[in-house]
C-alpha positions in Angstrom: -0.9 -3.7 -12.1 -3.9 -5.5 -13.6 -7.0 -3.3 -13.3 -9.9 -4.6 -11.2 -12.4 -4.3 -14.1 -10.7 -7.0 -16.2 -12.5 -10.4 -16.3 -9.6 -12.0 -14.4 -9.3 -9.4 -11.7 -13.1 -9.1 -11.3 -13.3 -12.9 -10.9 -10.6 -12.7 -8.3 -12.3 -9.9 -6.5 -15.5 -11.9 -6.3 -13.5 -14.8 -4.9 -11.7 -12.8 -2.2 -12.1 -9.4 -0.6 -10.4 -6.6 -2.6 -8.3 -4.0 -0.9 -8.2 -0.8 -2.8 -11.9 -0.7 -3.7 -13.3 -1.7 -0.3 -11.4 0.9 1.7 -12.8 4.5 1.6 -10.2 6.8 0.2 -8.6 9.1 2.8 -8.4 12.8 1.9 -5.4 13.3 -0.4 -3.6 16.6 -0.9 -4.0 18.0 -4.4 -1.0 20.0 -5.5 -1.6 23.4 -7.2 -0.2 23.9 -10.7 2.8 25.7 -9.3 3.5 23.0 -6.7 3.1 20.3 -9.4 5.6 22.1 -11.7 8.0 22.6 -8.8 7.9 18.8 -8.1 8.2 17.9 -11.8 11.1 20.3 -12.6 13.1 20.0 -9.4 16.8 19.5 -10.0 18.2 16.0 -9.3 21.5 14.1 -9.5 22.1 12.8 -13.0 21.1 9.1 -12.3 17.8 10.2 -10.7 17.1 12.7 -13.4 17.7 10.0 -16.1 15.1 7.7 -14.4 12.7 10.5 -14.0 13.0 11.8 -17.5 11.5 8.6 -19.0 8.5 8.8 -16.6 8.0 12.5 -17.4 7.4 11.5 -21.0 5.6 8.2 -20.6 3.2 9.5 -17.9 2.6 12.9 -19.6 -0.9 14.0 -20.6 0.2 13.8 -24.2 0.2 10.0 -24.0 -3.3 9.9 -22.5 -2.7 7.0 -20.2 -1.1 4.7 -22.8 -4.1 2.4 -23.3 -3.2 -0.7 -25.3 -4.3 -0.3 -28.9 -4.3 3.5 -28.8 -2.1 5.7 -31.0 -0.6 7.1 -27.7 0.5 3.6 -26.7 2.2 3.2 -30.0 4.1 6.4 -29.5 5.2 5.0 -26.1 6.3 1.8 -27.7 8.4 3.7 -30.2 10.0 5.7 -27.4 11.0 2.5 -25.6 12.3 1.0 -28.8 14.5 4.1 -29.3 15.8 3.9 -25.7 16.6 0.2 -26.2 18.5 1.2 -29.3 20.4 3.9 -27.4 21.3 1.4 -24.7 22.9 -0.9 -27.2 20.2 -3.6 -27.2 19.7 -5.7 -30.4 16.2 -5.9 -31.9 14.3 -8.9 -30.6 10.9 -8.4 -32.0 9.4 -9.3 -35.3 11.1 -9.0 -38.7 14.4 -7.7 -37.3 12.7 -4.9 -35.3 12.1 -4.1 -31.7 8.3 -4.4 -31.9 6.4 -7.7 -31.6 3.0 -7.5 -33.2 0.3 -8.5 -30.6 -3.1 -9.1 -32.3 -5.4 -8.1 -29.5 -9.1 -9.1 -29.7 -11.8 -7.2 -28.0 -14.7 -9.6 -27.1 -18.1 -8.3 -25.9 -21.5 -10.0 -25.4 -23.7 -9.2 -28.4 -26.9 -9.0 -26.4 -27.9 -11.1 -23.3 -27.3 -14.8 -23.5 -29.7 -17.5 -22.5 -29.6 -20.3 -20.0 -32.3 -22.9 -19.5 -32.6 -26.0 -17.3 -34.1 -29.3 -18.3 -34.8 -32.1 -15.9 -35.5 -35.7 -16.9 -38.9 -35.9 -18.6 -39.4 -32.1 -18.1 -39.5 -29.1 -20.4 -36.8 -26.4 -20.5 -37.1 -23.7 -17.9 -35.4 -20.4 -18.7 -33.4 -18.6 -16.1 -33.5 -14.8 -16.0 -30.5 -13.0 -17.3 -29.1 -10.5 -14.8 -31.0 -12.0 -11.9 -30.4 -15.8 -12.0 -27.3 -15.8 -14.2 -25.1 -13.8 -16.5 -23.4 -15.1 -19.7 -19.7 -14.8 -20.4 -18.3 -13.6 -23.7 -16.7 -16.5 -25.7 -14.0 -15.1 -28.0 -13.1 -18.7 -29.2 -16.6 -19.4 -30.4 -18.5 -16.1 -31.1 -21.8 -17.9 -31.8 -21.9 -20.3 -28.9 -24.4 -22.9 -27.8 -23.9 -26.0 -25.6 -26.2 -28.5 -24.0 -24.9 -30.8 -21.4 -25.5 -32.3 -17.9 -24.1 -30.3 -14.9 -21.7 -31.6 -12.2 -21.0 -29.7 -9.0 -17.3 -29.9 -8.1 -16.9 -27.6 -5.1 -14.0 -25.2 -5.7 -13.0 -27.1 -8.8 -9.5 -27.7 -7.4 -7.2 -30.6 -7.7 -4.0 -30.2 -5.7 -2.6 -29.5 -2.2 -4.1 -32.9 -1.1 -7.5 -31.9 -2.4 -9.5 -33.5 -5.3 -12.8 -31.8 -5.8 -13.5 -34.1 -8.8 -13.3 -37.2 -6.8 -16.1 -39.7 -7.5 -17.6 -38.0 -10.5 -17.1 -38.3 -14.3 -17.3 -34.9 -16.0 -16.3 -35.8 -19.5 -18.7 -34.1 -21.9 -20.4 -32.2 -19.1 -20.5 -28.7 -17.6 -18.8 -28.3 -14.2 -20.2 -25.8 -11.7 -17.9 -24.5 -9.0 -17.2 -21.7 -6.5 -14.6 -19.1 -7.2 -11.6 -18.7 -4.9 -9.7 -21.2 -2.8 -9.6 -22.5 0.8 -7.9 -20.1 3.1 -5.7 -22.8 4.5 -3.8 -22.9 1.1 -0.5 -20.9 1.0 -1.1 -17.4 -0.3 0.5 -17.7 -3.7 -1.0 -21.2 -4.2 -4.4 -19.9 -3.2 -4.0 -17.0 -5.7 -3.2 -19.5 -8.4 -6.2 -21.7 -7.7 -8.4 -18.6 -7.5 -7.4 -17.7 -11.1 -10.3 -18.6 -13.4 -7.8 -19.8 -16.0 -6.4 -22.4 -13.6 -9.9 -23.7 -12.8 -10.7 -23.9 -16.5 -7.5 -25.8 -17.2 -8.3 -28.4 -14.5 -11.9 -28.7 -15.9 -10.5 -29.2 -19.4 -8.1 -32.0 -18.3 -11.1 -33.8 -16.8 -13.0 -33.6 -20.1 -15.5 -30.9 -19.3 -17.0 -28.9 -22.2 -17.7 -25.7 -20.2 -17.6 -24.2 -16.7 -20.0 -22.3 -14.6 -19.1 -20.1 -11.6 -21.4 -20.1 -8.7 -21.9 -17.0 -6.6 -20.8 -17.7 -3.0 -22.4 -16.5 0.2 -19.0 -15.2 1.2 -18.6 -12.9 -1.9 -22.2 -11.9 -1.8 -21.6 -10.1 1.4 -19.0 -7.8 -0.1 -20.0 -7.7 -3.8 -23.6 -8.6 -4.6 -24.4 -10.4 -7.8 -25.6 -7.1 -9.3 -22.1 -5.8 -9.4 -20.9 -8.7 -11.5 -24.0 -8.5 -13.6 -23.3 -4.8 -14.3 -19.8 -5.7 -15.5 -20.6 -8.4 -18.1 -21.4 -5.9 -20.8 -17.9 -4.6 -20.8 -15.5 -5.7 -23.5 -12.8 -8.2 -22.4 -9.5 -8.6 -24.2 -7.4 -11.6 -25.3 -5.0 -12.2 -28.2 -6.1 -13.5 -31.6 -5.8 -16.9 -33.1 -4.7 -17.3 -36.7 -8.4 -17.8 -37.8 -9.4 -14.4 -36.2 -11.0 -15.8 -33.1 -9.7 -15.1 -29.6 -7.5 -17.3 -27.5 -8.9 -18.7 -24.2 -6.9 -20.4 -21.4 -8.5 -23.8 -21.9 -9.5 -24.2 -25.6 -12.7 -26.1 -25.9 -13.7 -25.5 -22.3 -15.1 -21.9 -22.1 -16.8 -20.2 -19.2 -20.5 -20.4 -19.8 -21.2 -17.7 -17.2 -22.0 -17.1 -13.6 -25.1 -18.2 -11.6 -26.3 -16.2 -8.7 -27.4 -17.5 -5.3 -31.0 -17.3 -6.5 -30.2 -19.1 -9.7 -28.2 -21.8 -7.9 -31.2 -22.7 -5.8 -33.0 -23.5 -9.1 -30.0 -25.3 -10.5 -29.7 -27.6 -7.5 -33.4 -28.4 -7.2 -33.8 -32.1 -6.8 -30.1 -32.8 -6.1 -29.0 -35.1 -3.3 -27.4 -32.2 -1.5 -29.6 -29.3 -0.8 -28.4 -25.9 -2.1 -29.1 -24.4 1.3 -26.7 -26.9 2.9 -24.0 -26.2 0.3 -24.4 -22.5 0.6 -24.0 -22.7 4.4 -20.9 -24.9 4.1 -19.4 -22.4 1.6 -19.3 -19.8 4.4 -16.5 -21.7 6.2 -12.9 -20.6 5.5 -11.9 -24.1 4.5 -15.1 -25.5 3.1 -15.1 -29.0 1.7 -17.7 -30.3 -0.6 -18.8 -33.7 -2.1 -18.9 -33.7 -5.9 -22.3 -34.6 -7.3 -23.8 -35.0 -10.8 -26.9 -32.8 -10.6 -30.2 -34.1 -12.0 -30.4 -31.5 -14.7 -29.0 -30.5 -18.1 -28.6 -27.0 -19.2 -28.5 -25.2 -22.5 -26.4 -22.1 -22.7 -26.2 -19.8 -25.7 -24.5 -16.5 -26.2 -23.2 -14.3 -29.1 -20.0 -12.5 -28.9 -18.9 -9.5 -31.0 -15.2 -9.6 -31.8 -13.1 -6.5 -32.7 -9.4 -6.8 -33.7 -7.1 -4.3 -32.0 -3.4 -4.0 -33.0 -0.8 -3.5 -30.3 2.9 -4.3 -29.6 5.4 -5.7 -27.2 8.8 -4.1 -27.3 11.8 -6.5 -27.1 15.5 -5.7 -27.0 18.3 -8.3 -26.5 21.7 -7.9 -24.8 23.7 -10.9 -26.2 25.6 -12.9 -23.6 29.4 -13.2 -23.8 29.8 -16.9 -22.9 29.8 -19.2 -25.9 27.6 -21.8 -24.2 25.6 -19.8 -21.7 24.7 -17.0 -24.1 22.2 -19.4 -25.6 20.2 -19.1 -22.4 18.0 -16.0 -21.9 17.1 -14.0 -18.8 13.9 -12.0 -19.3 13.5 -8.6 -17.5 9.9 -7.5 -18.0 7.5 -4.6 -17.2 4.2 -3.5 -18.7 4.1 -0.4 -20.8 0.3 0.1 -21.0 -2.0 1.8 -18.5 -5.8 2.4 -18.4 -6.1 5.4 -20.6 -8.8 8.1 -20.3 -11.6 7.6 -17.8 -14.0 9.4 -15.5 -13.0 12.9 -14.2 -11.6 13.1 -10.7 -12.4 15.8 -8.2 -10.3 18.2 -10.2 -11.9 17.3 -13.5 -8.8 15.4 -14.7 -9.7 12.4 -16.9 -6.2 11.1 -17.9 -4.9 8.2 -15.9 -1.2 8.9 -16.4 0.2 5.8 -14.7 3.4 7.2 -13.4 4.1 4.5 -10.8 1.9 2.0 -12.6 4.0 1.3 -14.5 6.0 4.0 -16.2 8.6 3.7 -13.3 8.9 0.0 -14.2 9.6 0.7 -17.8 12.0 3.5 -16.9 13.8 1.0 -14.6 14.2 -1.4 -17.5 15.8 1.3 -19.7 18.2 2.4 -16.9 19.1 -1.3 -16.2 19.9 -1.7 -19.9 22.2 1.3 -19.8 23.9 -0.1 -16.7 24.7 -3.3 -18.6 26.0 -1.2 -21.5 28.4 0.8 -19.3 29.5 -2.2 -17.2 33.1 -3.3 -17.5 32.1 -6.9 -18.5 29.2 -8.2 -20.5 26.8 -10.8 -18.9 27.5 -14.4 -19.6 23.9 -15.2 -20.4 21.8 -13.2 -22.8 19.3 -10.7 -21.4 16.0 -9.9 -23.0 14.4 -6.6 -22.0 10.7 -6.9 -22.6 8.0 -4.1 -22.3 4.6 -5.7 -22.7 1.2 -4.4 -23.7 -2.3 -5.0 -22.4 -1.3 -6.0 -18.8 -4.1 -3.9 -17.6 -6.5 -5.9 -19.8 -5.6 -9.2 -18.2 -1.9 -9.9 -18.7 -2.6 -10.3 -22.4 0.7 -9.0 -23.9 2.9 -11.3 -21.7 0.5 -14.2 -22.3 1.0 -13.7 -26.0 4.7 -13.5 -25.7 4.8 -16.6 -23.5 2.8 -18.5 -26.2 4.6 -16.9 -29.2 8.1 -16.0 -27.9 10.6 -14.3 -30.2 13.3 -16.5 -28.7 12.9 -20.3 -28.1 10.8 -20.8 -25.0 13.3 -23.5 -23.9 16.1 -20.9 -23.8 14.3 -18.7 -21.2 15.7 -19.6 -17.8 14.1 -16.8 -15.6 11.9 -13.8 -15.6 12.3 -10.8 -13.2 9.3 -8.6 -13.4 8.8 -4.9 -12.4 5.3 -3.6 -11.9 4.1 -0.6 -10.0 7.0 -0.1 -7.5 5.6 2.4 -5.0 8.7 4.6 -4.4 7.2 7.6 -2.5 9.4 6.7 0.6 12.8 5.4 1.6 12.1 1.7 1.4 13.7 -0.5 4.1 12.9 -3.9 2.7 11.7 -5.6 -0.4 8.8 -8.0 -1.2 9.7 -10.6 -3.8 6.7 -12.6 -5.0 7.8 -16.0 -6.1 11.1 -16.0 -4.2 10.3 -19.0 -2.1 9.6 -21.3 -5.1 13.0 -21.5 -6.9 16.7 -20.9 -6.6 16.0 -17.3 -7.5 15.1 -16.8 -3.8 18.7 -16.7 -2.5 19.8 -14.5 -5.4 17.2 -11.8 -4.7 18.0 -12.1 -1.0 21.7 -11.5 -1.6 20.8 -8.5 -3.9 18.7 -7.0 -1.2 21.4 -7.4 1.5 23.9 -5.7 -0.9 22.0 -2.5 -0.7 21.0 -3.0 3.0 17.4 -4.3 2.7 16.0 -7.7 3.7 13.1 -9.6 2.2 9.8 -9.3 3.8 6.2 -10.7 3.6 3.5 -9.7 1.2 1.9 -6.4 2.6 -1.4 -7.1 0.7 -2.0 -10.8 1.2 -5.7 -10.6 0.2 -5.0 -9.0 -3.2 -3.8 -12.1 -5.1 -0.9 -10.1 -6.5 1.1 -13.2 -7.4 -1.4 -13.9 -10.3 -2.0 -10.2 -11.2 1.3 -9.3 -12.9 3.2 -10.5 -16.0 5.7 -12.8 -14.3 2.7 -15.3 -13.8 2.6 -16.1 -17.5 6.2 -17.2 -17.4 5.5 -19.3 -14.3 2.7 -21.0 -16.2 5.3 -22.0 -18.8 7.5 -23.6 -16.2 10.0 -20.7 -16.0 11.3 -19.6 -12.5 10.0 -16.1 -12.0 9.9 -13.3 -9.4 8.2 -10.0 -9.1 9.7 -7.2 -6.9 8.1 -4.5 -4.8 9.5 -2.1 -2.2 8.4 -3.4 1.2 6.1 -2.2 4.0 8.8 -1.7 6.6 9.2 1.7 8.4 7.2 4.3 6.4 6.3 1.7 3.8 3.0 0.5 5.2 1.5 4.0 5.3 2.9 4.9 1.8 1.5 1.7 0.2 -1.9 2.4 1.9 -1.9 6.0 0.7 -1.1 5.1 -2.9 -3.6 2.3 -3.1 -6.4 4.4 -1.7 -5.7 7.7 -3.4 -3.7 7.2 -6.6 -4.1 3.6 -7.8 -5.7 3.6 -11.2 -6.7 7.3 -10.8 -5.6 10.4 -12.7 -3.5 11.5 -9.7 -0.9 8.8 -10.4 1.3 11.3 -12.2 4.8 12.7 -11.8 3.7 15.6 -9.7 1.7 13.5 -7.2 1.8 14.0 -3.4 3.6 12.6 -1.5 6.3 13.2 -4.1 8.0 10.3 -5.9 11.4 9.7 -4.2 13.7 9.3 -7.2 16.6 8.3 -5.0 14.6 5.2 -4.0 13.9 4.7 -7.6 17.6 4.5 -8.3 18.0 2.1 -5.4 15.3 0.0 -6.9 17.0 -0.1 -10.3 20.2 -1.0 -8.4 18.7 -4.1 -6.7 17.1 -5.3 -9.9 20.4 -4.9 -11.8 22.2 -6.9 -9.1 19.5 -9.7 -9.4 19.7 -9.8 -13.2 23.5 -9.7 -13.1 23.8 -12.7 -10.8 21.3 -14.7 -12.8 23.1 -13.9 -16.0 26.6 -14.7 -14.6 25.8 -17.8 -12.5 27.3 -21.1 -13.4 24.0 -22.8 -12.9 20.7 -21.6 -14.4 17.8 -21.0 -11.9 15.6 -24.1 -11.2 12.5 -24.8 -9.2 12.9 -26.0 -5.6 12.4 -29.8 -5.4 8.8 -30.6 -4.9 7.6 -27.0 -5.4 4.0 -26.7 -6.3 4.4 -24.4 -9.3 7.4 -26.3 -10.6 5.6 -29.6 -10.5 2.3 -28.2 -11.9 4.1 -26.7 -14.9 6.8 -29.3 -15.2 9.7 -26.9 -14.5 13.3 -27.9 -14.2 14.4 -29.1 -10.8 10.9 -29.6 -9.3 10.9 -33.4 -9.6 
């Protein structure tokens, strides 16, 4: 699952409380070498051993955490390609192969940027970098300067009966808004509007030339501005445009940076609404604001250093059997990358192996492909098995595929995504993000019932998980999509808590972790995903959005109107 140090996840964490980082890790048992080997090499039934064998390789120390762009990731990609070939899938990448080239771009601030305020008839006043504001890297325009008036637009949201742009004209101006979304919004809708990309897209539709995020008193209590300021020097990743620059969510409307509570007081000086009143209002769960053109123009400048990094998605196609329906494609996706080598843990281990996150998801894709190969009948629709890169760097590989698909985008009827299934227990229910938005809901519910498990609610509602995995990029193209997790019923709650506190994005997420991975549950997880994919592929009707659904309407998906 997307790491919390990416720009997207960091922005979300500033907007809402984070789970795994705020909770103090409970003591976790560390297996000895002998115990670890006993866990790794324990005998299993053939179906469980097959699933485990993929994870043993992908999460081995030899692959050094499969960081996107590394040689070790490339080895993992070749392994997946070979497994897709063995499962009988046809190449669905570039140039008749299984690999799709993904031109990643690393973008990093080249020195501190500048931000100055100019009031009518006054002289420019510079704000202090790191105290009043921090700049954002701009991969689209590496040498970036903009001067424009500023308009405050609350949360910067238009939707759910709310229009934060009401009464103001922001064309050619810079909009300033708070991160996050009102707590009264449904969870997945709130996660969507908390996504900086969504806010930028709304700003672009209104004609804004840039955006500024305001620190909120709510986020300042859990993550002071200094935390965000300390992260801006890190490289961010996107995919490359043909001219060598980097793609951004709203071309022409970049993020100009973040202004602290201290800097916001200077920004709002002389405004009709006092900053102190706005800040106080922002502490409410469902704060509402009046949009206002501030009596100030700002000049923002920043330089960004770009570095190209080559990586790959892996794509294999199982052609459908129906002469008409085979032209439609069901995508089954999971991310192949993890976070590579990092700081040593208490044992001195530095390799973040990523066994559950997300080698198990990739292993499940491979085993599902094998099930289709050995099934008595071929699916009616075609099925694309897709292992994506750079999920941990901000869902970059799936975003590249969604914008540069190797099959016609119009042919893709659904995405079923697998990311970090926590299978250290006998799961009694499943969580399916996105199930309530489309006709995929009844399909996944029937698949769960077939193996004796019901659907249940999101166990981590504050984590914005709906926008933190690769299915979300298909949603943003109007494709009905779901993302599955084992649920929190029975022993699930404790198992999820334990993993998130003790293993998530840590070297201990390896095959020999404790509590041990339950491979029988892994096979059950493959089973339920196979049943979902099979019903989608064989159904007389393709999946559509529920009538009036927010995401279907927002992205003009079939069935929503």
